[in-house]
N, C-alpha and C positions, 0 to 999 in steps of 0.2 A: 550322753546325747547331747548337750547342750552345747561343745564347745563346735561340733559339728553345724547344727540347726542357727547359729548364729550366723555364721559364716555362707549358708545353702543359699540363700538369695542372691549375695554373692558371687558365688560361683558358677551362676547361674547365668548371670550378667556376661560373666568372664568366660563363658564359653560360646555367648551370640557373640563377643564383642570378637573374640579368634576366627571365629565363621567369617564375620564380616571383613576383617582386615586379610583372609586368605582370598577372597573374592578381589578386594582392590588390587592384592598383589598379582592374581593372576591375569587381571583386565591391564596389568599395568607391563608386565613382562613376559608373558607367552601368549602365542598365539597357534593355528593350526601347523602342521609342517604341510610340505606341499603334496604328500601321500594323502594327505585328508582335507587339503583346500579344495573347494568345488569351483574357486574362481584361477582358473588355469591360464586365465591371460592376464598379462602383466604389461604395465606401463614400459615402452620401453623407447625413447627417442621422443622425436617429432616428426621421423617423415616412413611414407609407406604405410598405407591401410589403417588410415589413422591414428598412426603410432602404436599401436598393439603387437603384441608379440607371444605367439605359443611359448609356453614354458613347457619342456619336455618332463614327464612324470617319471618319476624310476622305475629301472627297469625290472628291478626284484619286486615280486609281490609281496607284500608286506603284512598281509594274512597269512603267511606261514609261522608266523611269530606267534600270533595269535593260540594256538593248541597248547605253546610252551606257556603263555602268560596265563593261560586259565588254570592249568595246574599249581602254579606258583600262586594264582590267588587264591587257591582253595587251601594249601598249606596254610597260607596269613589266617583266612578267618574261623574254617573248618578246624586244621591242623593244630593251630595257637591256640585258637578258643577250647577245643575242647579239652586239649592238653593242662589247662586254666582251672579246669572244673574238679578236681581232685579233693580241693577242700569239702569235708563234708557240710558246710554251713556258709559255704563261699562261691558257690557254682555259677549262680545267677550273675553274681559280680566277675568271678571268671571269664566266661562266656560274653556277657553284656559290655563289661569295660575294653577286653579285645576288641570287640566291636566297632564301638564307639572311637577309641584309640586309632583303629586302622583308618576307619573312615577319616578322621581330622588327617594323620600323618602322611596319608597316602597323598593328601594335596600340599602338605608343608615338601615332602620329598621332590614332588614337581616344581614348587616355587625354588628349591635350593635349586635344583639341577637349572633351572631356566635362569637364574640369577649367575651359576659358574658360567654358562653360555651366553649371556644377554653382552650385547654389544649398542650403544649408543645409538638410537634412532632405528633399531630393528631388534624385535623382538624375537624370543627365543622358541625356536620350532615346538612341535606337542605331537607326538606320535605313537603307534602303538611299543616302539623300542622304548618311548619314556616311560608308560604306562608301566612294562614290565621292570625297568630302571627303577621304577617308585616302590612298586611292591617288595623287590629285594631291600631295597634301602628300609623299608619300615619294618622287616624282620628282625632289625636291631633294635630300635628300643622295646619290641615286642619282646625280646630276649632280656633285657634290662628289667622290663617288666616283671619276670618271672622271681628276680631277686626279692623285689619288695611287694609281691601280691599279698594284699591283705591287710599291710600297714598304711596304706597313703588313700587320700579322696582322688575324686577322676582328676580333678584340675592338677593337682600336683602332677600326677602322670601326663595330666595333657603339656604342663610345664615342660616336665622332664623331656619327654617326647620330643618335641620343638626344638629344643637348647641341643640337645642330645643329636638329631639328623644334621644339623649346623654343622655340628665339630665331625661327624660321619662325612661327610660332604666333603670338607678342607681335608682330613685326613686320607680320604679316597684319593682328591688330587693328587694330593703329594706322592703318594705311595703309587700311582698310576702312571702320572706325567711327567714328574719332578726325578723319581728314582727309577721308573719305569719298570716297576714289578710286577710278577703276574701272578696274577689272584682266583684263576677262573670261576671256581665254586665261591668265592668270594669268605672264604676260611677267616683270613685275617680281619679283612675291612668288614665284616660283619659279625662272626660270630665270636672270635677272641673281643676284638671291640666291645659289641653289646657287653657280654659277661662281665668284662673289669671295669665299665660303666657302671654297671647296676650295681655289682660288689663296693666299688666307690661309695655310689650312692645311699647303700645299706648302711656302711659304716658309719656316716656321716650323721645319718637319720637315728641311729642306735649309739651313738656315743657317749652320751649320756648314763646311760643304763646296761648292765649286761645282758644280753640277748637270754633271756628264758624260756622255757617250753609253755606256751599258753595252750589252756583246756580246750579251744578249739581249732587248734595246730595238728589235725590230723584227718586223716580220709574216712569214710565211710565203705561200705560193701557195694552201693550203688554209686557213689562218687567215684569208684576207683574204676567201674565199668566205662563212665561215661569219659572219664582221662583216656583210656584206652581209647578209645574212636581217634580221640586227637593224634594219638603217639602211629597209629595204624596209617591215616591220612597223610602224617608225615613222611612214615617208612615208604610209602607206596609211589608219594612225588619227588622223593627227594631228587632221584637223577635227572628232573626236570627241572630243578631249582641248580642244580651245578651245572647244567650241558646249556641251559638257556640262551646266556647271553655267547653260545659259540655257533660256529657254523663248520659246515663238511665233515672230513673225520675227525676232527678235531672234538666235536659235538658228539661222534656217534662211539669215540673213545670215552668221553666224560659219562656217557650215559651206560657203557660197561662196567667202567671202572667203579663208579657208584653205585651201582645194582650188587656186583660182589663185596665192595668195604663192608657196605651195609647190611648185607645178607650174614657176612663176617660176624660182623660187630652183634648182630642181634643172637645168633648161634653162641659166641662166648659169653655174653652178658649173661643168659640163664644158665649156662654152664658155670659162671663163675659166681652169682649171685646163689646158685645151690649151694657152691662149695665155701661161702662165708658163713653161711650160715647155719648154726647150731643145729638143727634138726635134717637139711639137706631139703630145706623147700624153698621156692621160689618168690621173692621179694617185688610186691607188685611198683614200690618205688622203681626198681630196678631197671624192671621191665618197661616202664612206662619211660624211660628215659636215656638208660645206656644202650639199651638196642638200636638206637638212632645215631649213636658216637661216631662209628662209622661211616654216615652221610656227612658229618664234620668236617671229620679227617682226611678223607680224599679230596675236599673241595678244591685247596690250593693246586693240585696236581691230576685234577679230574681231568683233563686236557692232554696231560703227559702222556709219554712211552715208559709208565711203570709197570706194564706184563700184569697181566691178572692176578700171577702168584703176589705182585706186588701190591695191589688191591687187597684184594683177601688178606695178606698180611697186616696192614698198615688198622684195616677195619677191625680184625680179631685184638691185634693189642689196643686199639681207641675203647672195643668193648671192655675190656678187664680191669683197662685203667678206670675207666668211668666208674663202676659197682665199687670198684677199690675207693675211688673217692670219694662217693657217697659213704661209704661203710667205715670209713675210717678218718677221711680229711675233713668233712664237712663238721663233726665234733669239734676237732681242732681250732677249726678255722672260728667256730661260733666260740669257743671258750677263751682263746689264748686271742685274736684279732678282734674278737667282738663285731664280729659281720655275721647277720642273721640271712642265711641266702633260702629264703622261702621255696623254690624249686628245686633249688641245688644246679643253677644255671654253671656253675663255676665247674660242676663235671661233666654236664652236657656237652655246654660250648665252650668252655676256659681251657679243660685240659685238653679235650682231643683237637681245639683248636691250635693250640700250641704245636700238639704232637702236627697237626697235619701241613703249618707254616714251616715245620723242620725238615717234614716231608718233602714237602715241596723245595724247599732248596737245596736238598740230596739230590733229588731229579734233574734241578736245574742245572747243577755241579758236574751231574753225570751225562748231559745232554751234549750230542755230537752230530754232524753234519753226518754220516755216515747210517745212523739210525734214524734221523727224521726227514734226511735230504733237505731240499729245500724250504719246507713248511716248518724247519727249526728256525726262522724268522720270521716267520708269522707268528709263530706261537710266542717267541721271545724276540719284539721288533728289536731291542737295545744291541744286541748279538747280529743286527743284518749289516753289511760293509756301510763306510761312510767315505768310502773314494769311489769316484766314477767308473773307475777301471773293473773293479768286481761287482759292481752293483747293476751293469749296463743288461748282463743277459737277463738276471733276476728280475730286474724291472721291465722289462720287454715280456717276459715270459710269463713271470707268475703275479704281477705287480708291486712287488716289495719295494716298500720304499728305504730310503739311507738310514741306517741307524747309527749307533757309537761304538760298533765295533768290538765289543765286548768279549771277553772269554768265557768259559762256564763256568770257571770260580768266580770270577766277578759279576755273573750274574746271582751264583748263589750269595755271594757276599751281601748283594744288596736286597737280595729276599729277605737277610738275618735283619739287615738297617729298617727295613721297613715292618716286620714285626716288630720289634724293639720300639720303634716311633711309635706304632699301634697302639700296643700296652701301655705307652707312658701316656700317650695324650689320653687316652681313655679313664686311665685310673686319674691326671690332673684334673681334667674336665668333668668326669665323675663327682668328684670332693667338691670342684665349685659349687655345679649343680645343686648337689647335696645341701649343700651351706645357704644357697639361693632359696630351695626349696622349704628353709627352715623359716626365714625371715619374710619371705612372701606372701602376700595375702592371698592362699590358695586352700585354705582351711587344714585342717589337721585331722588324727583319730588317736583317741587315747588308747591305752593298755586296754581299757576294759570293751573296746570296741573294735579290735581288731578281729581278723577272719570271719566275721558276722555280713551276712547279706543285708540286714535290718539297717545299715547305716546307709547303703543306698539305694535301696529298693523298698516297694510299697508291697508287702508278703502275703500272701493269704493265710488265715490260723489256720492252724493245725492243729483241729480240736477232734480227737476220738472219744465215742460215743461208745456205751454196749446199748445196741439195740436193746427195746422195751420188749420184756416179757409177759407175754401174753398168759393170763392165768388160766381162761378156759379150755386150753390146746392142751394143758397138761395133766395126762392119764392118771387115772386112783390110783394106780399102782407103782407110780413113778416115786423115785426119792422124795422124801420132805425138802422142801426149799431152806436153806438158814438166809437170813436176814443180809446177809453178804449178797447173796444171789438176788434176791429181791430189788 
């Protein structure tokens, strides 16, 4: 306990300091967007009506985003939070640290997005769309947190999350704007990046010692039930996560495809879990995690025309691979690579994420104007023509902007390139973050303190006493009392 208590006050000061810095950055970089700004009069020149001019508000109703935003909000705090409560002595930390980390990192994500859109002399706009993007971004460090659950201080997690969101923003900007890859459900940018970033950090933190099974690293009957609450919330709201940033028929397709895929993965995960069990029984680790693998796997192609059968197939395959990963791959990674993955994020987010990215590249390679009509160029903006002759009609009738005139195979190639870049950037930045977490003054957890709530929380003593025995209530014909009974 001494190692943690020595730096406990420092961590409290660091937590205050982080929030103060976020307040300063928010004030310097960000303001209300026009949708939320009550001051609809902007100064314009020096003539007429005292030099003021009305600025037209957006035509679309931004509150249409709010239901989807709230669904994603529920996933982050309820879904991820309860899913982290499976450890029998780390439930308060699993839920509580998710709460704390999410509240800090949603602000960091807004600052990162604001920095990306910052122009000298003009603050970045904050809208409901910004809040939605921030929630989606926060999922990335929470995925990484799953690989480290029970092995770090809260300030180590905060530092990791801040650095990870910076790298996440850079990677997503490169993928979306430089290579113009399509990733509707953020399978690559969130799930793949978060999984391999977390595994890289875990590798560095455990590099001195071979990971061993801790006596508190396990579930109880009640903790497994609490974790299932998180699973069910994530399962229910995953269609919103994959479709929230889309519009029109793309959004409807994403909802349909995600529901089909995650339903298929649920059934196949149950079946595979029983198949690999020696007595054909379900395993709660598989049920809590692998049932969600279809939501990850369909993400990149969620808005594409993969057909219902394609969504069912990719979801079912993801469920099978996820269970096999928990059963066979996780022990090998721990034994040979010395990577301890507390929640098995590689099996829920890593493997299904890579599978989903490959499926998205396949669907991009098969996409034609015959099957998509002009919406092909809305889904794949880089495939839009770059010549005025071809573009004129589409721009006038559908509002499509000039693209790069890519072929289907070129788009598929760029999808694969972005996947490779995402994995490489996640691993390299994760290794660097892990090294910094070891040397910075963020506290540390000893082997004896791992997976135990008492390192972070004031716990009520759980004293169980037998009720006192009233001797005068015992009848004369009852059995004689032993000294143990008294």
